[in-house]
N, CA, C and O of each residue as an XYZ file, in Angstrom:
272
protein
N     107.618     73.503    129.967
C     108.604     72.523    129.536
C     109.689     72.392    130.588
O     110.138     73.391    131.151
N     110.107     71.181    130.851
C     111.143     70.901    131.843
C     112.503     71.341    131.323
O     112.906     70.990    130.214
N     113.202     72.119    132.149
C     114.560     72.523    131.815
C     115.425     72.340    133.058
O     115.064     72.812    134.136
N     116.542     71.673    132.920
C     117.435     71.414    134.042
C     117.881     72.717    134.693
O     117.996     72.782    135.917
N     118.131     73.747    133.907
C     118.606     75.015    134.470
C     117.553     75.689    135.346
O     117.881     76.614    136.089
N     116.288     75.246    135.274
C     115.233     75.828    136.092
C     115.055     75.125    137.435
O     114.223     75.543    138.240
N     115.820     74.067    137.690
C     115.687     73.367    138.968
C     116.175     74.264    140.100
O     117.166     74.976    139.934
N     115.497     74.241    141.248
C     115.918     75.081    142.366
C     117.251     74.627    142.945
O     117.610     73.451    142.877
N     117.973     75.581    143.513
C     119.255     75.301    144.159
C     119.110     75.501    145.659
O     118.271     76.281    146.109
N     119.925     74.800    146.430
C     120.001     74.986    147.878
C     121.361     75.608    148.171
O     122.400     75.075    147.781
N     121.336     76.744    148.863
C     122.569     77.454    149.195
C     122.762     77.389    150.707
O     121.860     77.733    151.471
N     123.941     76.948    151.132
C     124.292     76.901    152.552
C     125.132     78.134    152.858
O     126.324     78.148    152.548
N     124.541     79.183    153.464
C     125.293     80.418    153.667
C     126.491     80.253    154.599
O     127.479     80.972    154.454
N     126.425     79.321    155.551
C     127.550     79.120    156.471
C     128.801     78.637    155.742
O     129.912     79.068    156.053
N     128.616     77.740    154.771
C     129.769     77.177    154.054
C     129.948     77.786    152.664
O     131.010     77.642    152.059
N     128.914     78.468    152.151
C     128.982     79.048    150.822
C     128.766     78.048    149.700
O     128.944     78.385    148.530
N     128.381     76.808    150.044
C     128.188     75.751    149.048
C     126.784     75.867    148.444
O     125.802     76.058    149.162
N     126.705     75.748    147.115
C     125.430     75.700    146.399
C     125.282     74.318    145.786
O     126.188     73.831    145.110
N     124.140     73.687    146.022
C     123.909     72.365    145.442
C     122.649     72.382    144.589
O     121.700     73.121    144.851
N     122.674     71.553    143.571
C     121.510     71.324    142.714
C     121.276     69.827    142.681
O     122.204     69.051    142.907
N     120.051     69.409    142.404
C     119.818     67.976    142.309
C     120.533     67.409    141.086
O     120.773     68.128    140.116
N     120.871     66.124    141.129
C     121.498     65.516    139.946
C     120.566     65.628    138.745
O     119.343     65.577    138.883
N     121.156     65.778    137.584
C     120.370     65.877    136.357
C     119.685     64.540    136.091
O     120.348     63.505    136.039
N     118.358     64.554    135.922
C     117.664     63.299    135.638
C     118.074     62.742    134.276
O     118.293     63.497    133.329
N     118.176     61.423    134.186
C     118.578     60.812    132.921
C     117.487     60.967    131.864
O     117.785     61.166    130.686
N     116.227     60.875    132.282
C     115.113     61.057    131.357
C     113.929     61.611    132.139
O     113.129     60.843    132.674
N     113.805     62.951    132.212
C     112.730     63.526    133.017
C     111.342     63.274    132.450
O     110.346     63.402    133.162
N     111.269     62.917    131.173
C     109.968     62.688    130.565
C     109.152     63.968    130.537
O     109.701     65.067    130.608
N     107.858     63.823    130.435
C     106.951     64.973    130.394
C     106.368     65.189    131.780
O     105.754     64.284    132.344
N     106.557     66.391    132.336
C     105.965     66.717    133.630
C     104.544     67.202    133.403
O     104.267     67.897    132.426
N     103.648     66.837    134.306
C     102.239     67.141    134.154
C     101.774     68.076    135.257
O     102.096     67.859    136.425
N     101.017     69.118    134.905
C     100.450     70.021    135.899
C      99.581     69.247    136.871
O      98.894     68.302    136.483
N      99.610     69.648    138.137
C      98.765     69.031    139.150
C      99.360     67.787    139.782
O      98.759     67.221    140.695
N     100.519     67.344    139.324
C     101.170     66.168    139.891
C     102.166     66.602    140.960
O     102.585     67.759    140.994
N     102.539     65.678    141.824
C     103.531     65.947    142.849
C     104.832     65.269    142.445
O     104.851     64.083    142.117
N     105.915     66.034    142.474
C     107.233     65.527    142.142
C     108.161     65.854    143.306
O     107.858     66.735    144.110
N     109.274     65.162    143.402
C     110.237     65.472    144.449
C     111.637     65.418    143.881
O     111.894     64.745    142.884
N     112.543     66.140    144.531
C     113.947     66.181    144.134
C     114.798     65.821    145.341
O     114.499     66.238    146.460
N     115.835     65.066    145.124
C     116.783     64.734    146.187
C     118.067     65.499    145.916
O     118.583     65.489    144.799
N     118.572     66.156    146.935
C     119.776     66.966    146.807
C     120.939     66.304    147.527
O     120.773     65.798    148.636
N     122.111     66.302    146.910
C     123.291     65.800    147.616
C     123.694     66.816    148.680
O     123.520     68.020    148.493
N     124.226     66.336    149.782
C     124.739     67.219    150.825
C     126.247     67.015    150.897
O     126.782     66.516    151.886
N     126.905     67.411    149.836
C     128.342     67.188    149.677
C     129.133     67.770    150.836
O     129.039     68.961    151.135
N     129.902     66.923    151.475
C     130.758     67.354    152.569
C     129.991     67.848    153.780
O     130.562     68.540    154.622
N     128.709     67.512    153.894
C     127.921     67.962    155.033
C     127.751     69.470    155.065
O     127.781     70.076    156.136
N     127.571     70.085    153.897
C     127.466     71.545    153.796
C     126.285     72.088    154.596
O     126.383     73.157    155.198
N     125.168     71.353    154.605
C     123.994     71.769    155.374
C     123.840     70.789    156.533
O     123.676     69.586    156.333
N     123.895     71.323    157.732
C     123.783     70.494    158.929
C     122.376     70.628    159.519
O     121.743     71.670    159.345
N     121.869     69.597    160.216
C     120.537     69.700    160.820
C     120.426     70.948    161.696
O     121.299     71.221    162.520
N     119.348     71.696    161.508
C     119.103     72.906    162.277
C     119.774     74.147    161.734
O     119.511     75.246    162.222
N     120.647     74.005    160.724
C     121.304     75.186    160.156
C     120.365     75.860    159.162
O     119.337     75.300    158.781
N     120.730     77.049    158.754
C     119.920     77.814    157.808
C     120.353     77.511    156.375
O     121.526     77.252    156.106
N     119.389     77.548    155.470
C     119.671     77.340    154.053
C     118.786     78.287    153.247
O     117.735     78.724    153.714
N     119.224     78.590    152.048
C     118.472     79.441    151.130
C     118.028     78.581    149.953
O     118.836     77.848    149.383
N     116.755     78.664    149.586
C     116.253     77.986    148.394
C     116.186     79.025    147.289
O     115.553     80.068    147.450
N     116.834     78.747    146.174
C     116.895     79.702    145.067
C     116.246     79.114    143.825
O     116.613     78.032    143.367
N     115.277     79.842    143.289
C     114.593     79.491    142.048
C     114.902     80.601    141.057
O     114.108     81.530    140.904
N     116.041     80.521    140.383
C     116.458     81.613    139.507
C     116.746     82.836    140.354
O     117.586     82.782    141.253
N     116.056     83.949    140.079
C     116.251     85.183    140.835
C     115.468     85.209    142.148
O     115.748     86.036    143.016
N     114.497     84.319    142.301
C     113.699     84.259    143.527
C     114.449     83.477    144.593
O     114.910     82.363    144.346
N     114.571     84.063    145.781
C     115.264     83.389    146.885
C     114.358     83.340    148.102
O     113.798     84.354    148.517
N     114.223     82.160    148.662
C     113.501     81.983    149.915
C     114.575     81.918    150.998
O     115.158     80.861    151.242
N     114.828     83.046    151.639
C     115.959     83.185    152.558
C     115.759     82.407    153.848
O     114.673     82.386    154.428
N     116.806     81.788    154.264
C     116.970     81.190    155.583
C     115.847     80.259    156.028
O     115.135     80.526    156.996
N     115.716     79.179    155.304
C     114.845     78.091    155.710
C     115.650     77.201    156.648
O     116.846     77.012    156.425
N     115.039     76.655    157.678
C     115.760     75.812    158.621
C     115.810     74.385    158.098
O     114.779     73.807    157.751
N     117.006     73.822    158.041
C     117.187     72.439    157.584
C     116.636     71.498    158.646
O     116.816     71.740    159.840
N     115.961     70.420    158.223
C     115.423     69.471    159.205
C     116.518     68.683    159.896
O     116.231     67.843    160.749
C-alpha cells in the first residue's frame, strides 16, 4: 500500500538539507512491476551538480551518491 511517509528522502550532507518529493494529490493504486518516478525540489540549490547526496529509505541509507 502506498504511504507518503515511505517515500525516499534526498539528504545533502554539505548543506544538511533533507528533501522529499511533493505529496501526490491522488497517488491511486500502485502496481507491482510498473515503473514510477518522483521529482524532488532542490530548494535553494541544496544539491549542486557533482556534489554528494544520500538517498534514505526509512532506516536504509545509500550513502554518497553523486548528483548528476
